[in-house]
HTML snippet that shows the backbone in 3Dmol.js (N, CA, C, O; Angstrom):
<script src="https://3Dmol.org/build/3Dmol-min.js"></script>
<div id="view" style="width:600px;height:400px;position:relative"></div>
<script>
const pdb = `
ATOM      1  N   MET A   1      -1.618 194.930 196.856  1.00  0.00           N
ATOM      2  CA  MET A   1      -1.196 194.122 198.007  1.00  0.00           C
ATOM      3  C   MET A   1      -0.433 192.876 197.585  1.00  0.00           C
ATOM      4  O   MET A   1       0.590 192.538 198.180  1.00  0.00           O
ATOM      5  N   PHE A   2      -0.931 192.194 196.557  1.00  0.00           N
ATOM      6  CA  PHE A   2      -0.319 191.026 196.003  1.00  0.00           C
ATOM      7  C   PHE A   2       0.099 191.257 194.562  1.00  0.00           C
ATOM      8  O   PHE A   2      -0.500 192.088 193.879  1.00  0.00           O
ATOM      9  N   PRO A   3       1.100 190.553 194.085  1.00  0.00           N
ATOM     10  CA  PRO A   3       1.438 190.638 192.635  1.00  0.00           C
ATOM     11  C   PRO A   3       0.208 190.198 191.785  1.00  0.00           C
ATOM     12  O   PRO A   3      -0.636 189.433 192.251  1.00  0.00           O
ATOM     13  N   GLU A   4       0.138 190.691 190.559  1.00  0.00           N
ATOM     14  CA  GLU A   4      -0.999 190.371 189.714  1.00  0.00           C
ATOM     15  C   GLU A   4      -1.191 188.878 189.485  1.00  0.00           C
ATOM     16  O   GLU A   4      -2.318 188.419 189.300  1.00  0.00           O
ATOM     17  N   GLU A   5      -0.106 188.122 189.496  1.00  0.00           N
ATOM     18  CA  GLU A   5      -0.196 186.677 189.208  1.00  0.00           C
ATOM     19  C   GLU A   5      -0.746 185.856 190.387  1.00  0.00           C
ATOM     20  O   GLU A   5      -1.025 184.667 190.229  1.00  0.00           O
ATOM     21  N   VAL A   6      -0.897 186.457 191.521  1.00  0.00           N
ATOM     22  CA  VAL A   6      -1.457 185.760 192.699  1.00  0.00           C
ATOM     23  C   VAL A   6      -2.965 185.848 192.709  1.00  0.00           C
ATOM     24  O   VAL A   6      -3.538 186.936 192.651  1.00  0.00           O
ATOM     25  N   THR A   7      -3.603 184.698 192.781  1.00  0.00           N
ATOM     26  CA  THR A   7      -5.058 184.666 192.805  1.00  0.00           C
ATOM     27  C   THR A   7      -5.515 184.209 194.202  1.00  0.00           C
ATOM     28  O   THR A   7      -5.121 183.152 194.695  1.00  0.00           O
ATOM     29  N   ILE A   8      -6.354 185.040 194.812  1.00  0.00           N
ATOM     30  CA  ILE A   8      -6.901 184.695 196.104  1.00  0.00           C
ATOM     31  C   ILE A   8      -8.315 184.079 195.857  1.00  0.00           C
ATOM     32  O   ILE A   8      -9.160 184.702 195.213  1.00  0.00           O
ATOM     33  N   PRO A   9      -8.547 182.876 196.368  1.00  0.00           N
ATOM     34  CA  PRO A   9      -9.834 182.239 196.128  1.00  0.00           C
ATOM     35  C   PRO A   9     -10.981 183.101 196.661  1.00  0.00           C
ATOM     36  O   PRO A   9     -10.823 183.817 197.650  1.00  0.00           O
ATOM     37  N   PRO A  10     -12.143 183.023 195.991  1.00  0.00           N
ATOM     38  CA  PRO A  10     -13.294 183.758 196.444  1.00  0.00           C
ATOM     39  C   PRO A  10     -13.647 183.458 197.885  1.00  0.00           C
ATOM     40  O   PRO A  10     -13.637 182.291 198.279  1.00  0.00           O
ATOM     41  N   GLY A  11     -13.949 184.431 198.662  1.00  0.00           N
ATOM     42  CA  GLY A  11     -14.318 184.251 200.056  1.00  0.00           C
ATOM     43  C   GLY A  11     -13.160 184.266 201.030  1.00  0.00           C
ATOM     44  O   GLY A  11     -13.370 184.312 202.242  1.00  0.00           O
ATOM     45  N   LEU A  12     -11.914 184.225 200.508  1.00  0.00           N
ATOM     46  CA  LEU A  12     -10.736 184.255 201.379  1.00  0.00           C
ATOM     47  C   LEU A  12     -10.273 185.684 201.519  1.00  0.00           C
ATOM     48  O   LEU A  12     -10.044 186.351 200.511  1.00  0.00           O
ATOM     49  N   THR A  13     -10.129 186.169 202.713  1.00  0.00           N
ATOM     50  CA  THR A  13      -9.597 187.506 202.948  1.00  0.00           C
ATOM     51  C   THR A  13      -8.413 187.457 203.849  1.00  0.00           C
ATOM     52  O   THR A  13      -8.306 186.556 204.681  1.00  0.00           O
ATOM     53  N   LEU A  14      -7.522 188.393 203.714  1.00  0.00           N
ATOM     54  CA  LEU A  14      -6.317 188.482 204.525  1.00  0.00           C
ATOM     55  C   LEU A  14      -6.303 189.840 205.182  1.00  0.00           C
ATOM     56  O   LEU A  14      -6.605 190.843 204.535  1.00  0.00           O
ATOM     57  N   PRO A  15      -5.952 189.894 206.479  1.00  0.00           N
ATOM     58  CA  PRO A  15      -5.889 191.197 207.120  1.00  0.00           C
ATOM     59  C   PRO A  15      -4.670 191.988 206.624  1.00  0.00           C
ATOM     60  O   PRO A  15      -3.685 191.415 206.159  1.00  0.00           O
ATOM     61  N   ASP A  16      -4.764 193.315 206.734  1.00  0.00           N
ATOM     62  CA  ASP A  16      -3.645 194.172 206.403  1.00  0.00           C
ATOM     63  C   ASP A  16      -2.562 193.998 207.447  1.00  0.00           C
ATOM     64  O   ASP A  16      -2.846 193.636 208.589  1.00  0.00           O
ATOM     65  N   GLY A  17      -1.326 194.252 207.062  1.00  0.00           N
ATOM     66  CA  GLY A  17      -0.232 194.146 208.002  1.00  0.00           C
ATOM     67  C   GLY A  17       0.370 192.768 208.075  1.00  0.00           C
ATOM     68  O   GLY A  17       0.155 191.954 207.177  1.00  0.00           O
ATOM     69  N   SER A  18       1.116 192.484 209.118  1.00  0.00           N
ATOM     70  CA  SER A  18       1.784 191.217 209.235  1.00  0.00           C
ATOM     71  C   SER A  18       0.767 190.139 209.683  1.00  0.00           C
ATOM     72  O   SER A  18      -0.232 190.426 210.342  1.00  0.00           O
ATOM     73  N   ILE A  19       1.069 188.918 209.300  1.00  0.00           N
ATOM     74  CA  ILE A  19       0.176 187.788 209.585  1.00  0.00           C
ATOM     75  C   ILE A  19       0.955 186.741 210.354  1.00  0.00           C
ATOM     76  O   ILE A  19       2.030 186.330 209.916  1.00  0.00           O
ATOM     77  N   ASP A  20       0.452 186.309 211.464  1.00  0.00           N
ATOM     78  CA  ASP A  20       1.053 185.187 212.224  1.00  0.00           C
ATOM     79  C   ASP A  20       0.521 183.910 211.632  1.00  0.00           C
ATOM     80  O   ASP A  20      -0.614 183.513 211.896  1.00  0.00           O
ATOM     81  N   VAL A  21       1.361 183.252 210.813  1.00  0.00           N
ATOM     82  CA  VAL A  21       0.895 182.064 210.114  1.00  0.00           C
ATOM     83  C   VAL A  21       0.744 180.830 211.004  1.00  0.00           C
ATOM     84  O   VAL A  21       0.200 179.812 210.576  1.00  0.00           O
ATOM     85  N   SER A  22       1.230 180.927 212.251  1.00  0.00           N
ATOM     86  CA  SER A  22       1.081 179.770 213.180  1.00  0.00           C
ATOM     87  C   SER A  22      -0.352 179.507 213.540  1.00  0.00           C
ATOM     88  O   SER A  22      -0.690 178.378 213.898  1.00  0.00           O
ATOM     89  N   ASP A  23      -1.216 180.502 213.460  1.00  0.00           N
ATOM     90  CA  ASP A  23      -2.618 180.335 213.865  1.00  0.00           C
ATOM     91  C   ASP A  23      -3.568 180.198 212.666  1.00  0.00           C
ATOM     92  O   ASP A  23      -4.783 180.146 212.856  1.00  0.00           O
ATOM     93  N   ILE A  24      -3.054 180.142 211.477  1.00  0.00           N
ATOM     94  CA  ILE A  24      -3.906 180.102 210.283  1.00  0.00           C
ATOM     95  C   ILE A  24      -4.181 178.644 209.950  1.00  0.00           C
ATOM     96  O   ILE A  24      -3.281 177.804 209.941  1.00  0.00           O
ATOM     97  N   SER A  25      -5.436 178.373 209.680  1.00  0.00           N
ATOM     98  CA  SER A  25      -5.786 177.041 209.143  1.00  0.00           C
ATOM     99  C   SER A  25      -6.335 177.280 207.727  1.00  0.00           C
ATOM    100  O   SER A  25      -7.012 178.276 207.473  1.00  0.00           O
ATOM    101  N   VAL A  26      -6.040 176.380 206.843  1.00  0.00           N
ATOM    102  CA  VAL A  26      -6.449 176.501 205.477  1.00  0.00           C
ATOM    103  C   VAL A  26      -7.810 175.781 205.356  1.00  0.00           C
ATOM    104  O   VAL A  26      -7.904 174.596 205.679  1.00  0.00           O
ATOM    105  N   PRO A  27      -8.852 176.476 204.899  1.00  0.00           N
ATOM    106  CA  PRO A  27     -10.178 175.868 204.751  1.00  0.00           C
ATOM    107  C   PRO A  27     -10.155 174.685 203.779  1.00  0.00           C
ATOM    108  O   PRO A  27      -9.423 174.692 202.790  1.00  0.00           O
ATOM    109  N   GLU A  28     -10.941 173.708 204.069  1.00  0.00           N
ATOM    110  CA  GLU A  28     -11.066 172.509 203.198  1.00  0.00           C
ATOM    111  C   GLU A  28     -11.345 172.893 201.744  1.00  0.00           C
ATOM    112  O   GLU A  28     -10.787 172.279 200.835  1.00  0.00           O
ATOM    113  N   GLN A  29     -12.176 173.872 201.511  1.00  0.00           N
ATOM    114  CA  GLN A  29     -12.530 174.310 200.172  1.00  0.00           C
ATOM    115  C   GLN A  29     -11.297 174.831 199.416  1.00  0.00           C
ATOM    116  O   GLN A  29     -11.150 174.584 198.220  1.00  0.00           O
ATOM    117  N   VAL A  30     -10.428 175.543 200.111  1.00  0.00           N
ATOM    118  CA  VAL A  30      -9.223 176.121 199.523  1.00  0.00           C
ATOM    119  C   VAL A  30      -8.250 174.994 199.201  1.00  0.00           C
ATOM    120  O   VAL A  30      -7.604 175.013 198.154  1.00  0.00           O
ATOM    121  N   ILE A  31      -8.141 174.000 200.107  1.00  0.00           N
ATOM    122  CA  ILE A  31      -7.270 172.849 199.839  1.00  0.00           C
ATOM    123  C   ILE A  31      -7.775 172.119 198.594  1.00  0.00           C
ATOM    124  O   ILE A  31      -6.986 171.757 197.721  1.00  0.00           O
ATOM    125  N   ASP A  32      -9.072 171.908 198.515  1.00  0.00           N
ATOM    126  CA  ASP A  32      -9.646 171.232 197.346  1.00  0.00           C
ATOM    127  C   ASP A  32      -9.374 172.021 196.038  1.00  0.00           C
ATOM    128  O   ASP A  32      -9.124 171.411 194.998  1.00  0.00           O
ATOM    129  N   GLN A  33      -9.421 173.356 196.087  1.00  0.00           N
ATOM    130  CA  GLN A  33      -9.119 174.156 194.911  1.00  0.00           C
ATOM    131  C   GLN A  33      -7.632 174.060 194.515  1.00  0.00           C
ATOM    132  O   GLN A  33      -7.299 173.992 193.332  1.00  0.00           O
ATOM    133  N   MET A  34      -6.757 174.057 195.519  1.00  0.00           N
ATOM    134  CA  MET A  34      -5.334 173.919 195.187  1.00  0.00           C
ATOM    135  C   MET A  34      -5.037 172.524 194.564  1.00  0.00           C
ATOM    136  O   MET A  34      -4.298 172.404 193.587  1.00  0.00           O
ATOM    137  N   ILE A  35      -5.645 171.481 195.174  1.00  0.00           N
ATOM    138  CA  ILE A  35      -5.443 170.127 194.636  1.00  0.00           C
ATOM    139  C   ILE A  35      -6.011 170.045 193.194  1.00  0.00           C
ATOM    140  O   ILE A  35      -5.401 169.414 192.331  1.00  0.00           O
ATOM    141  N   ALA A  36      -7.153 170.669 192.940  1.00  0.00           N
ATOM    142  CA  ALA A  36      -7.761 170.649 191.582  1.00  0.00           C
ATOM    143  C   ALA A  36      -6.805 171.282 190.562  1.00  0.00           C
ATOM    144  O   ALA A  36      -6.684 170.807 189.432  1.00  0.00           O
ATOM    145  N   GLN A  37      -6.123 172.372 190.984  1.00  0.00           N
ATOM    146  CA  GLN A  37      -5.186 173.008 190.062  1.00  0.00           C
ATOM    147  C   GLN A  37      -3.992 172.122 189.740  1.00  0.00           C
ATOM    148  O   GLN A  37      -3.531 172.099 188.599  1.00  0.00           O
ATOM    149  N   PHE A  38      -3.483 171.388 190.734  1.00  0.00           N
ATOM    150  CA  PHE A  38      -2.397 170.434 190.482  1.00  0.00           C
ATOM    151  C   PHE A  38      -2.870 169.308 189.588  1.00  0.00           C
ATOM    152  O   PHE A  38      -2.175 168.890 188.662  1.00  0.00           O
ATOM    153  N   GLU A  39      -4.074 168.821 189.885  1.00  0.00           N
ATOM    154  CA  GLU A  39      -4.604 167.710 189.022  1.00  0.00           C
ATOM    155  C   GLU A  39      -4.886 168.159 187.621  1.00  0.00           C
ATOM    156  O   GLU A  39      -4.720 167.377 186.684  1.00  0.00           O
ATOM    157  N   ALA A  40      -5.301 169.372 187.440  1.00  0.00           N
ATOM    158  CA  ALA A  40      -5.503 169.918 186.073  1.00  0.00           C
ATOM    159  C   ALA A  40      -4.150 170.007 185.335  1.00  0.00           C
ATOM    160  O   ALA A  40      -4.119 169.997 184.105  1.00  0.00           O
ATOM    161  N   ALA A  41      -3.076 170.089 186.055  1.00  0.00           N
ATOM    162  CA  ALA A  41      -1.735 170.111 185.459  1.00  0.00           C
ATOM    163  C   ALA A  41      -1.183 168.699 185.274  1.00  0.00           C
ATOM    164  O   ALA A  41      -0.030 168.537 184.872  1.00  0.00           O
ATOM    165  N   GLY A  42      -1.993 167.669 185.563  1.00  0.00           N
ATOM    166  CA  GLY A  42      -1.564 166.302 185.329  1.00  0.00           C
ATOM    167  C   GLY A  42      -0.966 165.589 186.502  1.00  0.00           C
ATOM    168  O   GLY A  42      -0.466 164.473 186.354  1.00  0.00           O
ATOM    169  N   MET A  43      -1.000 166.207 187.686  1.00  0.00           N
ATOM    170  CA  MET A  43      -0.464 165.567 188.882  1.00  0.00           C
ATOM    171  C   MET A  43      -1.561 165.016 189.745  1.00  0.00           C
ATOM    172  O   MET A  43      -2.664 165.559 189.803  1.00  0.00           O
ATOM    173  N   LYS A  44      -1.246 163.924 190.420  1.00  0.00           N
ATOM    174  CA  LYS A  44      -2.187 163.345 191.425  1.00  0.00           C
ATOM    175  C   LYS A  44      -1.666 163.745 192.785  1.00  0.00           C
ATOM    176  O   LYS A  44      -0.467 163.673 193.055  1.00  0.00           O
ATOM    177  N   VAL A  45      -2.575 164.166 193.635  1.00  0.00           N
ATOM    178  CA  VAL A  45      -2.207 164.700 194.969  1.00  0.00           C
ATOM    179  C   VAL A  45      -2.814 163.809 196.032  1.00  0.00           C
ATOM    180  O   VAL A  45      -4.001 163.482 196.008  1.00  0.00           O
ATOM    181  N   ASP A  46      -1.956 163.427 196.966  1.00  0.00           N
ATOM    182  CA  ASP A  46      -2.453 162.715 198.164  1.00  0.00           C
ATOM    183  C   ASP A  46      -3.005 163.766 199.102  1.00  0.00           C
ATOM    184  O   ASP A  46      -2.238 164.520 199.702  1.00  0.00           O
ATOM    185  N   LYS A  47      -4.309 163.834 199.241  1.00  0.00           N
ATOM    186  CA  LYS A  47      -4.912 164.906 200.018  1.00  0.00           C
ATOM    187  C   LYS A  47      -4.512 164.935 201.480  1.00  0.00           C
ATOM    188  O   LYS A  47      -4.303 166.004 202.053  1.00  0.00           O
ATOM    189  N   ALA A  48      -4.405 163.751 202.090  1.00  0.00           N
ATOM    190  CA  ALA A  48      -4.009 163.698 203.500  1.00  0.00           C
ATOM    191  C   ALA A  48      -2.589 164.228 203.699  1.00  0.00           C
ATOM    192  O   ALA A  48      -2.296 164.947 204.654  1.00  0.00           O
ATOM    193  N   CYS A  49      -1.706 163.838 202.745  1.00  0.00           N
ATOM    194  CA  CYS A  49      -0.298 164.291 202.804  1.00  0.00           C
ATOM    195  C   CYS A  49      -0.240 165.793 202.613  1.00  0.00           C
ATOM    196  O   CYS A  49       0.465 166.489 203.343  1.00  0.00           O
ATOM    197  N   PHE A  50      -0.992 166.305 201.612  1.00  0.00           N
ATOM    198  CA  PHE A  50      -0.966 167.718 201.303  1.00  0.00           C
ATOM    199  C   PHE A  50      -1.549 168.559 202.441  1.00  0.00           C
ATOM    200  O   PHE A  50      -1.039 169.642 202.731  1.00  0.00           O
ATOM    201  N   THR A  51      -2.603 168.075 203.083  1.00  0.00           N
ATOM    202  CA  THR A  51      -3.214 168.754 204.208  1.00  0.00           C
ATOM    203  C   THR A  51      -2.253 168.818 205.383  1.00  0.00           C
ATOM    204  O   THR A  51      -2.154 169.841 206.061  1.00  0.00           O
ATOM    205  N   ALA A  52      -1.547 167.722 205.618  1.00  0.00           N
ATOM    206  CA  ALA A  52      -0.556 167.659 206.707  1.00  0.00           C
ATOM    207  C   ALA A  52       0.621 168.611 206.403  1.00  0.00           C
ATOM    208  O   ALA A  52       1.160 169.261 207.299  1.00  0.00           O
ATOM    209  N   LEU A  53       0.996 168.672 205.131  1.00  0.00           N
ATOM    210  CA  LEU A  53       2.083 169.597 204.743  1.00  0.00           C
ATOM    211  C   LEU A  53       1.732 171.042 205.048  1.00  0.00           C
ATOM    212  O   LEU A  53       2.594 171.808 205.481  1.00  0.00           O
ATOM    213  N   LEU A  54       0.487 171.426 204.832  1.00  0.00           N
ATOM    214  CA  LEU A  54       0.062 172.799 205.126  1.00  0.00           C
ATOM    215  C   LEU A  54       0.106 173.113 206.591  1.00  0.00           C
ATOM    216  O   LEU A  54       0.084 174.284 206.970  1.00  0.00           O
ATOM    217  N   LYS A  55       0.167 172.094 207.437  1.00  0.00           N
ATOM    218  CA  LYS A  55       0.254 172.294 208.903  1.00  0.00           C
ATOM    219  C   LYS A  55       1.701 172.127 209.387  1.00  0.00           C
ATOM    220  O   LYS A  55       1.970 172.298 210.577  1.00  0.00           O
ATOM    221  N   ASP A  56       2.612 171.804 208.509  1.00  0.00           N
ATOM    222  CA  ASP A  56       4.014 171.513 208.889  1.00  0.00           C
ATOM    223  C   ASP A  56       4.663 172.815 209.478  1.00  0.00           C
ATOM    224  O   ASP A  56       4.650 173.871 208.845  1.00  0.00           O
ATOM    225  N   GLU A  57       5.203 172.695 210.656  1.00  0.00           N
ATOM    226  CA  GLU A  57       5.778 173.846 211.332  1.00  0.00           C
ATOM    227  C   GLU A  57       6.931 174.494 210.566  1.00  0.00           C
ATOM    228  O   GLU A  57       7.035 175.719 210.517  1.00  0.00           O
ATOM    229  N   SER A  58       7.807 173.660 209.960  1.00  0.00           N
ATOM    230  CA  SER A  58       8.937 174.243 209.230  1.00  0.00           C
ATOM    231  C   SER A  58       8.482 174.998 207.995  1.00  0.00           C
ATOM    232  O   SER A  58       9.072 176.014 207.627  1.00  0.00           O
ATOM    233  N   LEU A  59       7.406 174.488 207.340  1.00  0.00           N
ATOM    234  CA  LEU A  59       6.878 175.218 206.194  1.00  0.00           C
ATOM    235  C   LEU A  59       6.239 176.528 206.628  1.00  0.00           C
ATOM    236  O   LEU A  59       6.379 177.546 205.951  1.00  0.00           O
ATOM    237  N   ARG A  60       5.528 176.503 207.776  1.00  0.00           N
ATOM    238  CA  ARG A  60       4.892 177.729 208.266  1.00  0.00           C
ATOM    239  C   ARG A  60       5.953 178.770 208.617  1.00  0.00           C
ATOM    240  O   ARG A  60       5.772 179.956 208.342  1.00  0.00           O
ATOM    241  N   LYS A  61       7.051 178.338 209.218  1.00  0.00           N
ATOM    242  CA  LYS A  61       8.127 179.320 209.555  1.00  0.00           C
ATOM    243  C   LYS A  61       8.739 179.878 208.278  1.00  0.00           C
ATOM    244  O   LYS A  61       9.076 181.061 208.234  1.00  0.00           O
ATOM    245  N   MET A  62       8.892 179.071 207.248  1.00  0.00           N
ATOM    246  CA  MET A  62       9.436 179.546 205.981  1.00  0.00           C
ATOM    247  C   MET A  62       8.536 180.635 205.377  1.00  0.00           C
ATOM    248  O   MET A  62       8.999 181.683 204.928  1.00  0.00           O
ATOM    249  N   VAL A  63       7.213 180.331 205.388  1.00  0.00           N
ATOM    250  CA  VAL A  63       6.242 181.279 204.849  1.00  0.00           C
ATOM    251  C   VAL A  63       6.238 182.580 205.654  1.00  0.00           C
ATOM    252  O   VAL A  63       6.198 183.676 205.095  1.00  0.00           O
ATOM    253  N   GLU A  64       6.280 182.431 206.975  1.00  0.00           N
ATOM    254  CA  GLU A  64       6.263 183.604 207.851  1.00  0.00           C
ATOM    255  C   GLU A  64       7.507 184.467 207.635  1.00  0.00           C
ATOM    256  O   GLU A  64       7.421 185.693 207.712  1.00  0.00           O
ATOM    257  N   ALA A  65       8.655 183.853 207.369  1.00  0.00           N
ATOM    258  CA  ALA A  65       9.891 184.606 207.159  1.00  0.00           C
ATOM    259  C   ALA A  65       9.929 185.167 205.718  1.00  0.00           C
ATOM    260  O   ALA A  65      10.783 185.995 205.402  1.00  0.00           O
ATOM    261  N   GLY A  66       9.023 184.723 204.869  1.00  0.00           N
ATOM    262  CA  GLY A  66       9.012 185.232 203.488  1.00  0.00           C
ATOM    263  C   GLY A  66      10.125 184.639 202.646  1.00  0.00           C
ATOM    264  O   GLY A  66      10.523 185.223 201.638  1.00  0.00           O
ATOM    265  N   GLY A  67      10.632 183.477 203.055  1.00  0.00           N
ATOM    266  CA  GLY A  67      11.723 182.902 202.335  1.00  0.00           C
ATOM    267  C   GLY A  67      11.294 182.022 201.191  1.00  0.00           C
ATOM    268  O   GLY A  67      10.126 181.655 201.060  1.00  0.00           O
ATOM    269  N   ALA A  68      12.246 181.698 200.382  1.00  0.00           N
ATOM    270  CA  ALA A  68      12.028 180.775 199.246  1.00  0.00           C
ATOM    271  C   ALA A  68      12.082 179.331 199.784  1.00  0.00           C
ATOM    272  O   ALA A  68      12.769 179.044 200.764  1.00  0.00           O
ATOM    273  N   PRO A  69      11.365 178.466 199.137  1.00  0.00           N
ATOM    274  CA  PRO A  69      11.359 177.066 199.577  1.00  0.00           C
ATOM    275  C   PRO A  69      12.766 176.468 199.540  1.00  0.00           C
ATOM    276  O   PRO A  69      13.511 176.636 198.574  1.00  0.00           O
ATOM    277  N   ASN A  70      13.102 175.769 200.617  1.00  0.00           N
ATOM    278  CA  ASN A  70      14.421 175.105 200.670  1.00  0.00           C
ATOM    279  C   ASN A  70      14.232 173.631 200.133  1.00  0.00           C
ATOM    280  O   ASN A  70      13.119 173.208 199.819  1.00  0.00           O
ATOM    281  N   GLN A  71      15.317 172.916 200.050  1.00  0.00           N
ATOM    282  CA  GLN A  71      15.231 171.550 199.505  1.00  0.00           C
ATOM    283  C   GLN A  71      14.306 170.651 200.335  1.00  0.00           C
ATOM    284  O   GLN A  71      13.588 169.817 199.785  1.00  0.00           O
ATOM    285  N   ASP A  72      14.328 170.826 201.657  1.00  0.00           N
ATOM    286  CA  ASP A  72      13.484 170.033 202.494  1.00  0.00           C
ATOM    287  C   ASP A  72      12.011 170.303 202.238  1.00  0.00           C
ATOM    288  O   ASP A  72      11.216 169.365 202.163  1.00  0.00           O
ATOM    289  N   ALA A  73      11.639 171.547 202.104  1.00  0.00           N
ATOM    290  CA  ALA A  73      10.226 171.913 201.800  1.00  0.00           C
ATOM    291  C   ALA A  73       9.809 171.348 200.436  1.00  0.00           C
ATOM    292  O   ALA A  73       8.714 170.806 200.288  1.00  0.00           O
ATOM    293  N   ILE A  74      10.693 171.482 199.450  1.00  0.00           N
ATOM    294  CA  ILE A  74      10.365 170.981 198.124  1.00  0.00           C
ATOM    295  C   ILE A  74      10.196 169.469 198.138  1.00  0.00           C
ATOM    296  O   ILE A  74       9.283 168.947 197.498  1.00  0.00           O
ATOM    297  N   LYS A  75      11.072 168.749 198.864  1.00  0.00           N
ATOM    298  CA  LYS A  75      11.009 167.315 198.993  1.00  0.00           C
ATOM    299  C   LYS A  75       9.689 166.883 199.627  1.00  0.00           C
ATOM    300  O   LYS A  75       9.038 165.942 199.172  1.00  0.00           O
ATOM    301  N   LYS A  76       9.314 167.592 200.682  1.00  0.00           N
ATOM    302  CA  LYS A  76       8.024 167.282 201.386  1.00  0.00           C
ATOM    303  C   LYS A  76       6.862 167.512 200.460  1.00  0.00           C
ATOM    304  O   LYS A  76       5.901 166.743 200.461  1.00  0.00           O
ATOM    305  N   PHE A  77       6.937 168.598 199.642  1.00  0.00           N
ATOM    306  CA  PHE A  77       5.833 168.888 198.678  1.00  0.00           C
ATOM    307  C   PHE A  77       5.732 167.778 197.624  1.00  0.00           C
ATOM    308  O   PHE A  77       4.634 167.301 197.336  1.00  0.00           O
ATOM    309  N   PHE A  78       6.856 167.367 197.052  1.00  0.00           N
ATOM    310  CA  PHE A  78       6.785 166.366 195.999  1.00  0.00           C
ATOM    311  C   PHE A  78       6.422 165.003 196.526  1.00  0.00           C
ATOM    312  O   PHE A  78       5.955 164.154 195.767  1.00  0.00           O
ATOM    313  N   THR A  79       6.628 164.763 197.840  1.00  0.00           N
ATOM    314  CA  THR A  79       6.181 163.499 198.435  1.00  0.00           C
ATOM    315  C   THR A  79       4.658 163.316 198.333  1.00  0.00           C
ATOM    316  O   THR A  79       4.145 162.197 198.324  1.00  0.00           O
ATOM    317  N   CYS A  80       3.965 164.442 198.257  1.00  0.00           N
ATOM    318  CA  CYS A  80       2.500 164.400 198.175  1.00  0.00           C
ATOM    319  C   CYS A  80       1.966 164.306 196.759  1.00  0.00           C
ATOM    320  O   CYS A  80       0.756 164.182 196.567  1.00  0.00           O
ATOM    321  N   LEU A  81       2.837 164.363 195.767  1.00  0.00           N
ATOM    322  CA  LEU A  81       2.436 164.366 194.351  1.00  0.00           C
ATOM    323  C   LEU A  81       2.883 163.088 193.651  1.00  0.00           C
ATOM    324  O   LEU A  81       3.885 162.474 194.017  1.00  0.00           O
ATOM    325  N   SER A  82       2.111 162.704 192.634  1.00  0.00           N
ATOM    326  CA  SER A  82       2.535 161.682 191.714  1.00  0.00           C
ATOM    327  C   SER A  82       1.995 162.050 190.337  1.00  0.00           C
ATOM    328  O   SER A  82       1.118 162.906 190.225  1.00  0.00           O
ATOM    329  N   THR A  83       2.510 161.412 189.293  1.00  0.00           N
ATOM    330  CA  THR A  83       2.047 161.685 187.943  1.00  0.00           C
ATOM    331  C   THR A  83       1.395 160.499 187.336  1.00  0.00           C
ATOM    332  O   THR A  83       0.945 160.560 186.192  1.00  0.00           O
TER     333      THR A  83
END
`;
const viewer = $3Dmol.createViewer("view");
viewer.addModel(pdb, "pdb");
viewer.setStyle({}, {cartoon: {color: "spectrum"}});
viewer.zoomTo();
viewer.render();
</script>
């Protein structure tokens, strides 16, 4: 279903078929795990900014379309990070 390099956190399941990302919320535990991975790589993450980014409509539409991140999405992402 996913490429080998994709890791799904324990307890997270995805239904088969297409997914309407507009109704998905990311559990707090998953957000904390993502932030921990960035911090382990030496980045500091603004949790409120990152949580808001995961709710951003333009980002959700990009994910739903299966597209690559555009410059706007990358800029929004890096706004939440510092070193």
